[in-house]
All heavy atoms as atom14 arrays in JSON, in Angstrom:
{
  "sequence": "MRDAQAKWDRLTTADLEHIKTKAQLIGVVQERYVLSHEVAAKDVEIWSLDRRF",
  "atom14_mask": [
    [1, 1, 1, 1, 1, 1, 1, 1, 0, 0, 0, 0, 0, 0],
    [1, 1, 1, 1, 1, 1, 1, 1, 1, 1, 1, 0, 0, 0],
    [1, 1, 1, 1, 1, 1, 1, 1, 0, 0, 0, 0, 0, 0],
    [1, 1, 1, 1, 1, 0, 0, 0, 0, 0, 0, 0, 0, 0],
    [1, 1, 1, 1, 1, 1, 1, 1, 1, 0, 0, 0, 0, 0],
    [1, 1, 1, 1, 1, 0, 0, 0, 0, 0, 0, 0, 0, 0],
    [1, 1, 1, 1, 1, 1, 1, 1, 1, 0, 0, 0, 0, 0],
    [1, 1, 1, 1, 1, 1, 1, 1, 1, 1, 1, 1, 1, 1],
    [1, 1, 1, 1, 1, 1, 1, 1, 0, 0, 0, 0, 0, 0],
    [1, 1, 1, 1, 1, 1, 1, 1, 1, 1, 1, 0, 0, 0],
    [1, 1, 1, 1, 1, 1, 1, 1, 0, 0, 0, 0, 0, 0],
    [1, 1, 1, 1, 1, 1, 1, 0, 0, 0, 0, 0, 0, 0],
    [1, 1, 1, 1, 1, 1, 1, 0, 0, 0, 0, 0, 0, 0],
    [1, 1, 1, 1, 1, 0, 0, 0, 0, 0, 0, 0, 0, 0],
    [1, 1, 1, 1, 1, 1, 1, 1, 0, 0, 0, 0, 0, 0],
    [1, 1, 1, 1, 1, 1, 1, 1, 0, 0, 0, 0, 0, 0],
    [1, 1, 1, 1, 1, 1, 1, 1, 1, 0, 0, 0, 0, 0],
    [1, 1, 1, 1, 1, 1, 1, 1, 1, 1, 0, 0, 0, 0],
    [1, 1, 1, 1, 1, 1, 1, 1, 0, 0, 0, 0, 0, 0],
    [1, 1, 1, 1, 1, 1, 1, 1, 1, 0, 0, 0, 0, 0],
    [1, 1, 1, 1, 1, 1, 1, 0, 0, 0, 0, 0, 0, 0],
    [1, 1, 1, 1, 1, 1, 1, 1, 1, 0, 0, 0, 0, 0],
    [1, 1, 1, 1, 1, 0, 0, 0, 0, 0, 0, 0, 0, 0],
    [1, 1, 1, 1, 1, 1, 1, 1, 1, 0, 0, 0, 0, 0],
    [1, 1, 1, 1, 1, 1, 1, 1, 0, 0, 0, 0, 0, 0],
    [1, 1, 1, 1, 1, 1, 1, 1, 0, 0, 0, 0, 0, 0],
    [1, 1, 1, 1, 0, 0, 0, 0, 0, 0, 0, 0, 0, 0],
    [1, 1, 1, 1, 1, 1, 1, 0, 0, 0, 0, 0, 0, 0],
    [1, 1, 1, 1, 1, 1, 1, 0, 0, 0, 0, 0, 0, 0],
    [1, 1, 1, 1, 1, 1, 1, 1, 1, 0, 0, 0, 0, 0],
    [1, 1, 1, 1, 1, 1, 1, 1, 1, 0, 0, 0, 0, 0],
    [1, 1, 1, 1, 1, 1, 1, 1, 1, 1, 1, 0, 0, 0],
    [1, 1, 1, 1, 1, 1, 1, 1, 1, 1, 1, 1, 0, 0],
    [1, 1, 1, 1, 1, 1, 1, 0, 0, 0, 0, 0, 0, 0],
    [1, 1, 1, 1, 1, 1, 1, 1, 0, 0, 0, 0, 0, 0],
    [1, 1, 1, 1, 1, 1, 0, 0, 0, 0, 0, 0, 0, 0],
    [1, 1, 1, 1, 1, 1, 1, 1, 1, 1, 0, 0, 0, 0],
    [1, 1, 1, 1, 1, 1, 1, 1, 1, 0, 0, 0, 0, 0],
    [1, 1, 1, 1, 1, 1, 1, 0, 0, 0, 0, 0, 0, 0],
    [1, 1, 1, 1, 1, 0, 0, 0, 0, 0, 0, 0, 0, 0],
    [1, 1, 1, 1, 1, 0, 0, 0, 0, 0, 0, 0, 0, 0],
    [1, 1, 1, 1, 1, 1, 1, 1, 1, 0, 0, 0, 0, 0],
    [1, 1, 1, 1, 1, 1, 1, 1, 0, 0, 0, 0, 0, 0],
    [1, 1, 1, 1, 1, 1, 1, 0, 0, 0, 0, 0, 0, 0],
    [1, 1, 1, 1, 1, 1, 1, 1, 1, 0, 0, 0, 0, 0],
    [1, 1, 1, 1, 1, 1, 1, 1, 0, 0, 0, 0, 0, 0],
    [1, 1, 1, 1, 1, 1, 1, 1, 1, 1, 1, 1, 1, 1],
    [1, 1, 1, 1, 1, 1, 0, 0, 0, 0, 0, 0, 0, 0],
    [1, 1, 1, 1, 1, 1, 1, 1, 0, 0, 0, 0, 0, 0],
    [1, 1, 1, 1, 1, 1, 1, 1, 0, 0, 0, 0, 0, 0],
    [1, 1, 1, 1, 1, 1, 1, 1, 1, 1, 1, 0, 0, 0],
    [1, 1, 1, 1, 1, 1, 1, 1, 1, 1, 1, 0, 0, 0],
    [1, 1, 1, 1, 1, 1, 1, 1, 1, 1, 1, 0, 0, 0]
  ],
  "atom14_positions": [
    [[-7.2, -10.92, 9.24], [-6.2, -10.65, 8.21], [-6.78, -10.75, 6.86], [-6.14, -10.37, 5.9], [-5.12, -11.72, 8.34], [-4.18, -11.51, 9.57], [-3.58, -9.9, 10.0], [-2.58, -9.4, 8.69], [0.0, 0.0, 0.0], [0.0, 0.0, 0.0], [0.0, 0.0, 0.0], [0.0, 0.0, 0.0], [0.0, 0.0, 0.0], [0.0, 0.0, 0.0]],
    [[-7.95, -11.27, 6.7], [-8.69, -11.25, 5.47], [-8.93, -9.94, 4.93], [-8.86, -9.63, 3.72], [-9.94, -12.08, 5.44], [-9.83, -13.56, 5.73], [-9.13, -14.31, 4.67], [-8.83, -15.63, 5.03], [-7.68, -16.23, 4.57], [-7.04, -15.65, 3.63], [-7.42, -17.31, 4.94], [0.0, 0.0, 0.0], [0.0, 0.0, 0.0], [0.0, 0.0, 0.0]],
    [[-9.13, -8.96, 5.89], [-9.18, -7.47, 5.47], [-7.91, -7.02, 4.78], [-7.91, -6.33, 3.9], [-9.44, -6.63, 6.79], [-10.89, -6.83, 7.23], [-11.73, -7.37, 6.54], [-11.08, -6.37, 8.39], [0.0, 0.0, 0.0], [0.0, 0.0, 0.0], [0.0, 0.0, 0.0], [0.0, 0.0, 0.0], [0.0, 0.0, 0.0], [0.0, 0.0, 0.0]],
    [[-6.8, -7.53, 5.25], [-5.53, -7.16, 4.79], [-5.42, -7.7, 3.3], [-4.94, -7.05, 2.43], [-4.34, -7.69, 5.54], [0.0, 0.0, 0.0], [0.0, 0.0, 0.0], [0.0, 0.0, 0.0], [0.0, 0.0, 0.0], [0.0, 0.0, 0.0], [0.0, 0.0, 0.0], [0.0, 0.0, 0.0], [0.0, 0.0, 0.0], [0.0, 0.0, 0.0]],
    [[-5.85, -8.9, 3.1], [-5.76, -9.49, 1.74], [-6.74, -8.75, 0.79], [-6.45, -8.58, -0.33], [-6.08, -11.05, 1.76], [-5.7, -11.67, 0.51], [-5.77, -13.16, 0.54], [-6.67, -13.67, 1.18], [-4.81, -13.79, -0.02], [0.0, 0.0, 0.0], [0.0, 0.0, 0.0], [0.0, 0.0, 0.0], [0.0, 0.0, 0.0], [0.0, 0.0, 0.0]],
    [[-7.84, -8.25, 1.33], [-8.71, -7.39, 0.49], [-8.05, -6.15, 0.03], [-8.19, -5.68, -1.03], [-10.05, -7.19, 1.2], [0.0, 0.0, 0.0], [0.0, 0.0, 0.0], [0.0, 0.0, 0.0], [0.0, 0.0, 0.0], [0.0, 0.0, 0.0], [0.0, 0.0, 0.0], [0.0, 0.0, 0.0], [0.0, 0.0, 0.0], [0.0, 0.0, 0.0]],
    [[-7.27, -5.55, 1.0], [-6.55, -4.36, 0.63], [-5.38, -4.58, -0.22], [-5.05, -3.89, -1.21], [-6.09, -3.71, 1.96], [-5.17, -2.53, 1.78], [-5.68, -1.21, 1.87], [-4.7, -0.09, 2.0], [-4.93, 0.77, 0.83], [0.0, 0.0, 0.0], [0.0, 0.0, 0.0], [0.0, 0.0, 0.0], [0.0, 0.0, 0.0], [0.0, 0.0, 0.0]],
    [[-4.58, -5.6, 0.06], [-3.29, -5.94, -0.66], [-3.5, -7.23, -1.28], [-3.12, -8.25, -0.6], [-2.13, -5.91, 0.32], [-1.95, -4.46, 0.88], [-1.35, -3.43, 0.35], [-2.04, -4.08, 2.22], [-1.27, -2.37, 1.09], [-1.7, -2.74, 2.35], [-2.65, -4.71, 3.33], [-1.85, -1.91, 3.53], [-2.78, -3.96, 4.56], [-2.33, -2.65, 4.56]],
    [[-3.88, -7.33, -2.48], [-4.29, -8.63, -3.12], [-3.03, -9.42, -3.41], [-3.12, -10.6, -3.79], [-5.18, -8.4, -4.3], [-4.48, -7.63, -5.45], [-3.42, -7.0, -5.13], [-5.14, -7.49, -6.46], [0.0, 0.0, 0.0], [0.0, 0.0, 0.0], [0.0, 0.0, 0.0], [0.0, 0.0, 0.0], [0.0, 0.0, 0.0], [0.0, 0.0, 0.0]],
    [[-1.89, -8.91, -3.32], [-0.64, -9.67, -3.54], [-0.28, -10.53, -2.34], [0.75, -11.28, -2.45], [0.52, -8.76, -4.05], [0.26, -8.13, -5.31], [1.45, -7.24, -5.75], [1.13, -6.39, -6.78], [1.98, -5.47, -7.26], [3.03, -5.11, -6.65], [1.59, -4.75, -8.31], [0.0, 0.0, 0.0], [0.0, 0.0, 0.0], [0.0, 0.0, 0.0]],
    [[-0.88, -10.34, -1.21], [-0.61, -11.14, -0.02], [-1.15, -12.59, -0.18], [-2.31, -12.7, -0.63], [-1.13, -10.55, 1.23], [-0.6, -9.1, 1.58], [-1.38, -8.68, 2.92], [0.79, -9.1, 1.74], [0.0, 0.0, 0.0], [0.0, 0.0, 0.0], [0.0, 0.0, 0.0], [0.0, 0.0, 0.0], [0.0, 0.0, 0.0], [0.0, 0.0, 0.0]],
    [[-0.29, -13.51, -0.02], [-0.8, -14.9, -0.19], [-1.31, -15.41, 1.08], [-1.23, -14.92, 2.19], [0.45, -15.8, -0.56], [1.35, -15.91, 0.53], [1.21, -15.33, -1.79], [0.0, 0.0, 0.0], [0.0, 0.0, 0.0], [0.0, 0.0, 0.0], [0.0, 0.0, 0.0], [0.0, 0.0, 0.0], [0.0, 0.0, 0.0], [0.0, 0.0, 0.0]],
    [[-2.08, -16.47, 0.99], [-2.63, -17.16, 2.19], [-1.55, -17.56, 3.07], [-1.68, -17.46, 4.41], [-3.4, -18.4, 1.73], [-4.39, -18.03, 0.84], [-4.1, -19.12, 2.99], [0.0, 0.0, 0.0], [0.0, 0.0, 0.0], [0.0, 0.0, 0.0], [0.0, 0.0, 0.0], [0.0, 0.0, 0.0], [0.0, 0.0, 0.0], [0.0, 0.0, 0.0]],
    [[-0.36, -17.97, 2.62], [0.78, -18.37, 3.49], [1.35, -17.15, 4.25], [1.67, -17.15, 5.42], [1.94, -18.92, 2.55], [0.0, 0.0, 0.0], [0.0, 0.0, 0.0], [0.0, 0.0, 0.0], [0.0, 0.0, 0.0], [0.0, 0.0, 0.0], [0.0, 0.0, 0.0], [0.0, 0.0, 0.0], [0.0, 0.0, 0.0], [0.0, 0.0, 0.0]],
    [[1.35, -15.98, 3.54], [1.72, -14.82, 4.12], [0.89, -14.48, 5.38], [1.32, -14.18, 6.48], [1.68, -13.54, 3.22], [2.7, -13.63, 2.04], [3.77, -14.15, 2.19], [2.35, -12.94, 1.0], [0.0, 0.0, 0.0], [0.0, 0.0, 0.0], [0.0, 0.0, 0.0], [0.0, 0.0, 0.0], [0.0, 0.0, 0.0], [0.0, 0.0, 0.0]],
    [[-0.4, -14.6, 5.08], [-1.38, -14.17, 6.08], [-1.31, -15.12, 7.33], [-1.55, -14.69, 8.46], [-2.81, -14.23, 5.62], [-3.06, -13.1, 4.43], [-4.47, -13.36, 3.94], [-2.88, -11.83, 5.01], [0.0, 0.0, 0.0], [0.0, 0.0, 0.0], [0.0, 0.0, 0.0], [0.0, 0.0, 0.0], [0.0, 0.0, 0.0], [0.0, 0.0, 0.0]],
    [[-1.06, -16.39, 7.08], [-0.91, -17.37, 8.15], [0.23, -17.04, 9.09], [0.16, -17.35, 10.26], [-0.69, -18.83, 7.69], [-2.09, -19.28, 7.06], [-1.81, -20.65, 6.29], [-0.69, -21.15, 6.32], [-2.82, -21.06, 5.83], [0.0, 0.0, 0.0], [0.0, 0.0, 0.0], [0.0, 0.0, 0.0], [0.0, 0.0, 0.0], [0.0, 0.0, 0.0]],
    [[1.24, -16.42, 8.62], [2.5, -16.11, 9.37], [2.67, -14.78, 9.93], [3.38, -14.45, 10.86], [3.77, -16.41, 8.48], [3.91, -17.77, 8.12], [3.47, -18.42, 7.02], [4.48, -18.84, 8.91], [3.71, -19.71, 7.02], [4.33, -20.06, 8.24], [0.0, 0.0, 0.0], [0.0, 0.0, 0.0], [0.0, 0.0, 0.0], [0.0, 0.0, 0.0]],
    [[1.76, -13.82, 9.48], [1.8, -12.47, 9.95], [1.07, -12.38, 11.31], [-0.12, -12.74, 11.36], [1.07, -11.44, 9.02], [1.89, -11.44, 7.6], [1.01, -10.06, 9.59], [1.26, -10.65, 6.59], [0.0, 0.0, 0.0], [0.0, 0.0, 0.0], [0.0, 0.0, 0.0], [0.0, 0.0, 0.0], [0.0, 0.0, 0.0], [0.0, 0.0, 0.0]],
    [[1.76, -11.95, 12.31], [1.16, -11.94, 13.72], [1.36, -10.48, 14.25], [0.62, -10.18, 15.17], [1.92, -12.83, 14.61], [1.88, -14.29, 14.29], [0.55, -14.86, 14.21], [0.6, -16.35, 13.96], [-0.53, -16.71, 13.15], [0.0, 0.0, 0.0], [0.0, 0.0, 0.0], [0.0, 0.0, 0.0], [0.0, 0.0, 0.0], [0.0, 0.0, 0.0]],
    [[2.18, -9.62, 13.62], [2.41, -8.25, 14.18], [2.21, -7.23, 13.02], [2.4, -7.63, 11.91], [3.65, -8.09, 14.79], [4.78, -8.2, 13.8], [4.01, -9.14, 15.99], [0.0, 0.0, 0.0], [0.0, 0.0, 0.0], [0.0, 0.0, 0.0], [0.0, 0.0, 0.0], [0.0, 0.0, 0.0], [0.0, 0.0, 0.0], [0.0, 0.0, 0.0]],
    [[2.05, -6.09, 13.41], [2.05, -4.93, 12.48], [3.33, -4.87, 11.74], [3.45, -4.65, 10.52], [1.65, -3.63, 13.17], [1.29, -2.61, 12.18], [1.04, -1.28, 12.91], [-0.22, -1.31, 13.89], [-0.55, -0.02, 14.38], [0.0, 0.0, 0.0], [0.0, 0.0, 0.0], [0.0, 0.0, 0.0], [0.0, 0.0, 0.0], [0.0, 0.0, 0.0]],
    [[4.45, -5.02, 12.41], [5.76, -4.88, 11.79], [5.87, -6.02, 10.75], [6.59, -5.75, 9.75], [6.83, -5.06, 12.9], [0.0, 0.0, 0.0], [0.0, 0.0, 0.0], [0.0, 0.0, 0.0], [0.0, 0.0, 0.0], [0.0, 0.0, 0.0], [0.0, 0.0, 0.0], [0.0, 0.0, 0.0], [0.0, 0.0, 0.0], [0.0, 0.0, 0.0]],
    [[5.4, -7.13, 10.9], [5.49, -8.28, 9.95], [4.64, -7.86, 8.72], [5.14, -8.09, 7.63], [5.08, -9.65, 10.52], [5.91, -10.2, 11.56], [5.37, -11.37, 12.22], [4.24, -11.5, 12.48], [6.31, -12.4, 12.54], [0.0, 0.0, 0.0], [0.0, 0.0, 0.0], [0.0, 0.0, 0.0], [0.0, 0.0, 0.0], [0.0, 0.0, 0.0]],
    [[3.49, -7.34, 9.01], [2.67, -6.89, 7.86], [3.34, -5.83, 7.06], [3.42, -5.87, 5.81], [1.32, -6.51, 8.35], [0.32, -5.9, 7.29], [0.14, -6.99, 6.31], [-1.0, -5.49, 7.94], [0.0, 0.0, 0.0], [0.0, 0.0, 0.0], [0.0, 0.0, 0.0], [0.0, 0.0, 0.0], [0.0, 0.0, 0.0], [0.0, 0.0, 0.0]],
    [[3.95, -4.84, 7.71], [4.69, -3.83, 6.93], [5.81, -4.53, 6.16], [5.9, -4.11, 4.91], [5.25, -2.83, 7.97], [4.17, -2.01, 8.67], [6.24, -1.94, 7.24], [4.62, -1.16, 9.84], [0.0, 0.0, 0.0], [0.0, 0.0, 0.0], [0.0, 0.0, 0.0], [0.0, 0.0, 0.0], [0.0, 0.0, 0.0], [0.0, 0.0, 0.0]],
    [[6.49, -5.48, 6.58], [7.54, -6.05, 5.89], [7.08, -6.7, 4.7], [7.73, -6.65, 3.58], [0.0, 0.0, 0.0], [0.0, 0.0, 0.0], [0.0, 0.0, 0.0], [0.0, 0.0, 0.0], [0.0, 0.0, 0.0], [0.0, 0.0, 0.0], [0.0, 0.0, 0.0], [0.0, 0.0, 0.0], [0.0, 0.0, 0.0], [0.0, 0.0, 0.0]],
    [[6.03, -7.51, 4.87], [5.45, -8.26, 3.67], [4.86, -7.33, 2.62], [5.08, -7.5, 1.44], [4.36, -9.25, 4.17], [3.75, -9.93, 3.03], [5.05, -10.27, 5.03], [0.0, 0.0, 0.0], [0.0, 0.0, 0.0], [0.0, 0.0, 0.0], [0.0, 0.0, 0.0], [0.0, 0.0, 0.0], [0.0, 0.0, 0.0], [0.0, 0.0, 0.0]],
    [[4.2, -6.34, 3.05], [3.59, -5.31, 2.1], [4.79, -4.6, 1.42], [4.7, -4.49, 0.16], [2.72, -4.28, 2.83], [2.36, -3.09, 1.89], [1.36, -4.94, 3.4], [0.0, 0.0, 0.0], [0.0, 0.0, 0.0], [0.0, 0.0, 0.0], [0.0, 0.0, 0.0], [0.0, 0.0, 0.0], [0.0, 0.0, 0.0], [0.0, 0.0, 0.0]],
    [[5.79, -4.24, 2.13], [6.9, -3.71, 1.52], [7.61, -4.53, 0.44], [7.91, -4.07, -0.74], [7.97, -3.37, 2.59], [9.35, -2.7, 2.06], [10.23, -2.45, 3.28], [9.94, -2.65, 4.28], [11.4, -1.99, 2.96], [0.0, 0.0, 0.0], [0.0, 0.0, 0.0], [0.0, 0.0, 0.0], [0.0, 0.0, 0.0], [0.0, 0.0, 0.0]],
    [[7.74, -5.87, 0.76], [8.32, -6.79, -0.16], [7.48, -6.96, -1.38], [7.91, -7.0, -2.56], [8.66, -8.07, 0.56], [9.26, -9.11, -0.37], [9.4, -10.47, 0.51], [9.78, -10.38, 1.71], [9.22, -11.56, -0.14], [0.0, 0.0, 0.0], [0.0, 0.0, 0.0], [0.0, 0.0, 0.0], [0.0, 0.0, 0.0], [0.0, 0.0, 0.0]],
    [[6.12, -7.38, -1.13], [5.3, -7.71, -2.26], [5.01, -6.5, -3.17], [4.77, -6.71, -4.45], [3.91, -8.14, -1.72], [3.97, -9.49, -0.98], [4.08, -10.62, -1.88], [4.1, -11.99, -1.06], [5.13, -12.57, -0.87], [6.34, -12.21, -1.28], [4.98, -13.66, -0.08], [0.0, 0.0, 0.0], [0.0, 0.0, 0.0], [0.0, 0.0, 0.0]],
    [[5.07, -5.32, -2.69], [4.71, -4.13, -3.5], [5.85, -3.34, -3.9], [5.73, -2.25, -4.53], [3.6, -3.22, -2.86], [2.19, -4.0, -2.93], [1.83, -4.88, -2.01], [1.31, -3.81, -3.99], [0.62, -5.53, -2.08], [0.2, -4.37, -4.14], [-0.22, -5.27, -3.08], [-1.4, -5.94, -3.17], [0.0, 0.0, 0.0], [0.0, 0.0, 0.0]],
    [[7.07, -3.76, -3.46], [8.33, -3.0, -3.82], [8.2, -1.55, -3.3], [8.39, -0.67, -4.2], [8.77, -3.25, -5.21], [10.22, -2.71, -5.35], [8.66, -4.6, -5.72], [0.0, 0.0, 0.0], [0.0, 0.0, 0.0], [0.0, 0.0, 0.0], [0.0, 0.0, 0.0], [0.0, 0.0, 0.0], [0.0, 0.0, 0.0], [0.0, 0.0, 0.0]],
    [[7.91, -1.35, -2.07], [7.69, -0.02, -1.54], [8.88, 0.29, -0.56], [9.5, -0.72, -0.01], [6.42, 0.13, -0.71], [5.17, -0.21, -1.54], [3.93, -0.21, -0.53], [4.91, 0.84, -2.54], [0.0, 0.0, 0.0], [0.0, 0.0, 0.0], [0.0, 0.0, 0.0], [0.0, 0.0, 0.0], [0.0, 0.0, 0.0], [0.0, 0.0, 0.0]],
    [[9.04, 1.57, -0.31], [10.07, 1.89, 0.72], [9.37, 1.47, 2.15], [8.21, 1.36, 2.16], [10.37, 3.35, 0.77], [9.22, 4.11, 1.08], [0.0, 0.0, 0.0], [0.0, 0.0, 0.0], [0.0, 0.0, 0.0], [0.0, 0.0, 0.0], [0.0, 0.0, 0.0], [0.0, 0.0, 0.0], [0.0, 0.0, 0.0], [0.0, 0.0, 0.0]],
    [[10.26, 1.34, 3.06], [9.72, 0.97, 4.38], [8.73, 2.14, 4.83], [7.64, 1.75, 5.46], [10.84, 0.82, 5.43], [10.33, 0.46, 6.82], [9.96, -0.78, 7.16], [10.11, 1.29, 7.98], [9.51, -0.79, 8.4], [9.61, 0.47, 8.87], [0.0, 0.0, 0.0], [0.0, 0.0, 0.0], [0.0, 0.0, 0.0], [0.0, 0.0, 0.0]],
    [[9.07, 3.34, 4.68], [8.22, 4.39, 5.03], [6.87, 4.35, 4.47], [5.89, 4.57, 5.13], [8.96, 5.74, 4.76], [10.16, 6.01, 5.54], [11.46, 5.24, 5.04], [11.4, 4.85, 3.88], [12.4, 5.13, 5.93], [0.0, 0.0, 0.0], [0.0, 0.0, 0.0], [0.0, 0.0, 0.0], [0.0, 0.0, 0.0], [0.0, 0.0, 0.0]],
    [[6.82, 4.19, 3.14], [5.5, 4.07, 2.46], [4.66, 2.93, 2.92], [3.41, 3.1, 3.22], [5.67, 4.03, 0.92], [4.36, 3.85, 0.2], [6.27, 5.51, 0.38], [0.0, 0.0, 0.0], [0.0, 0.0, 0.0], [0.0, 0.0, 0.0], [0.0, 0.0, 0.0], [0.0, 0.0, 0.0], [0.0, 0.0, 0.0], [0.0, 0.0, 0.0]],
    [[5.24, 1.76, 3.01], [4.66, 0.63, 3.53], [4.07, 0.75, 4.86], [2.97, 0.47, 5.28], [5.4, -0.73, 3.44], [0.0, 0.0, 0.0], [0.0, 0.0, 0.0], [0.0, 0.0, 0.0], [0.0, 0.0, 0.0], [0.0, 0.0, 0.0], [0.0, 0.0, 0.0], [0.0, 0.0, 0.0], [0.0, 0.0, 0.0], [0.0, 0.0, 0.0]],
    [[4.91, 1.4, 5.87], [4.49, 1.61, 7.07], [3.31, 2.55, 7.21], [2.37, 2.37, 8.04], [5.72, 2.24, 7.98], [0.0, 0.0, 0.0], [0.0, 0.0, 0.0], [0.0, 0.0, 0.0], [0.0, 0.0, 0.0], [0.0, 0.0, 0.0], [0.0, 0.0, 0.0], [0.0, 0.0, 0.0], [0.0, 0.0, 0.0], [0.0, 0.0, 0.0]],
    [[3.36, 3.6, 6.52], [2.26, 4.59, 6.46], [0.96, 3.88, 6.02], [-0.07, 4.05, 6.57], [2.6, 5.78, 5.5], [1.61, 6.84, 5.51], [2.02, 7.98, 4.57], [0.9, 9.0, 4.6], [1.27, 10.18, 3.8], [0.0, 0.0, 0.0], [0.0, 0.0, 0.0], [0.0, 0.0, 0.0], [0.0, 0.0, 0.0], [0.0, 0.0, 0.0]],
    [[1.05, 3.17, 4.89], [-0.12, 2.34, 4.34], [-0.78, 1.52, 5.38], [-1.96, 1.47, 5.61], [0.21, 1.6, 3.15], [0.44, 2.49, 1.82], [0.17, 3.66, 1.93], [0.89, 1.89, 0.82], [0.0, 0.0, 0.0], [0.0, 0.0, 0.0], [0.0, 0.0, 0.0], [0.0, 0.0, 0.0], [0.0, 0.0, 0.0], [0.0, 0.0, 0.0]],
    [[0.11, 0.64, 6.14], [-0.28, -0.27, 7.13], [-0.87, 0.58, 8.32], [-1.96, 0.18, 8.88], [0.85, -1.21, 7.56], [0.29, -1.96, 8.78], [1.08, -2.14, 6.33], [0.0, 0.0, 0.0], [0.0, 0.0, 0.0], [0.0, 0.0, 0.0], [0.0, 0.0, 0.0], [0.0, 0.0, 0.0], [0.0, 0.0, 0.0], [0.0, 0.0, 0.0]],
    [[-0.23, 1.6, 8.7], [-0.76, 2.44, 9.87], [-2.17, 3.02, 9.52], [-3.07, 2.85, 10.41], [0.17, 3.56, 10.21], [1.52, 3.18, 10.84], [1.25, 2.59, 12.14], [0.33, 2.94, 12.94], [2.02, 1.73, 12.52], [0.0, 0.0, 0.0], [0.0, 0.0, 0.0], [0.0, 0.0, 0.0], [0.0, 0.0, 0.0], [0.0, 0.0, 0.0]],
    [[-2.31, 3.49, 8.42], [-3.64, 4.12, 8.0], [-4.68, 2.94, 8.01], [-5.78, 2.99, 8.49], [-3.51, 4.81, 6.66], [-2.75, 6.02, 6.85], [-4.99, 5.06, 6.17], [-2.37, 6.74, 5.49], [0.0, 0.0, 0.0], [0.0, 0.0, 0.0], [0.0, 0.0, 0.0], [0.0, 0.0, 0.0], [0.0, 0.0, 0.0], [0.0, 0.0, 0.0]],
    [[-4.39, 1.83, 7.29], [-5.28, 0.72, 7.24], [-5.66, 0.06, 8.64], [-6.81, -0.24, 8.82], [-4.62, -0.41, 6.38], [-5.43, -1.68, 6.31], [-6.51, -1.98, 5.59], [-5.18, -2.75, 7.22], [-6.89, -3.19, 5.85], [-6.12, -3.71, 6.82], [-4.22, -3.17, 8.17], [-6.2, -5.01, 7.42], [-4.34, -4.41, 8.76], [-5.31, -5.36, 8.43]],
    [[-4.7, 0.13, 9.6], [-4.9, -0.49, 10.83], [-5.48, 0.44, 11.89], [-5.7, -0.02, 13.01], [-3.58, -1.1, 11.33], [-2.7, -0.04, 11.68], [0.0, 0.0, 0.0], [0.0, 0.0, 0.0], [0.0, 0.0, 0.0], [0.0, 0.0, 0.0], [0.0, 0.0, 0.0], [0.0, 0.0, 0.0], [0.0, 0.0, 0.0], [0.0, 0.0, 0.0]],
    [[-5.86, 1.62, 11.58], [-6.38, 2.57, 12.56], [-7.57, 1.9, 13.36], [-7.68, 2.12, 14.53], [-6.85, 3.9, 12.01], [-5.64, 4.75, 11.51], [-6.2, 5.93, 10.85], [-4.76, 5.1, 12.73], [0.0, 0.0, 0.0], [0.0, 0.0, 0.0], [0.0, 0.0, 0.0], [0.0, 0.0, 0.0], [0.0, 0.0, 0.0], [0.0, 0.0, 0.0]],
    [[-8.46, 1.16, 12.63], [-9.62, 0.68, 13.37], [-9.58, -0.78, 13.41], [-10.66, -1.48, 13.58], [-10.95, 1.1, 12.66], [-11.06, 0.67, 11.23], [-10.04, 0.26, 10.68], [-12.12, 0.69, 10.64], [0.0, 0.0, 0.0], [0.0, 0.0, 0.0], [0.0, 0.0, 0.0], [0.0, 0.0, 0.0], [0.0, 0.0, 0.0], [0.0, 0.0, 0.0]],
    [[-8.43, -1.46, 13.4], [-8.19, -2.92, 13.48], [-7.25, -3.15, 14.61], [-6.42, -2.42, 14.98], [-7.7, -3.43, 12.16], [-8.76, -3.35, 11.11], [-8.2, -3.62, 9.73], [-9.05, -3.57, 8.7], [-9.51, -2.43, 8.06], [-8.86, -1.35, 8.3], [-10.42, -2.53, 7.16], [0.0, 0.0, 0.0], [0.0, 0.0, 0.0], [0.0, 0.0, 0.0]],
    [[-7.29, -4.51, 15.12], [-6.41, -4.88, 16.06], [-5.61, -6.17, 15.55], [-6.13, -6.86, 14.77], [-7.18, -5.5, 17.37], [-7.89, -4.41, 18.09], [-8.38, -4.92, 19.3], [-9.4, -3.9, 19.9], [-9.87, -4.05, 21.01], [-9.46, -5.09, 21.81], [-10.66, -3.17, 21.54], [0.0, 0.0, 0.0], [0.0, 0.0, 0.0], [0.0, 0.0, 0.0]],
    [[-4.4, -6.19, 16.09], [-3.6, -7.4, 15.78], [-3.58, -8.46, 16.93], [-3.73, -8.11, 18.05], [-2.12, -6.94, 15.43], [-1.94, -6.52, 14.05], [-2.21, -5.21, 13.73], [-1.51, -7.47, 13.12], [-2.01, -4.84, 12.3], [-1.24, -7.0, 11.83], [-1.45, -5.73, 11.42], [0.0, 0.0, 0.0], [0.0, 0.0, 0.0], [0.0, 0.0, 0.0]]
  ]
}
């Protein structure tokens, strides 16, 4: 999840400790960056192509 924080610097350490699924990551990215669900989901999908949860 440190890779996620490198990509989305608004994610807090507390956020990262609680994120266990891609859906949770999408929700937090959506909230922290005030994005639509579709945009957040697309960003996370692209970022996660070569990563595992």
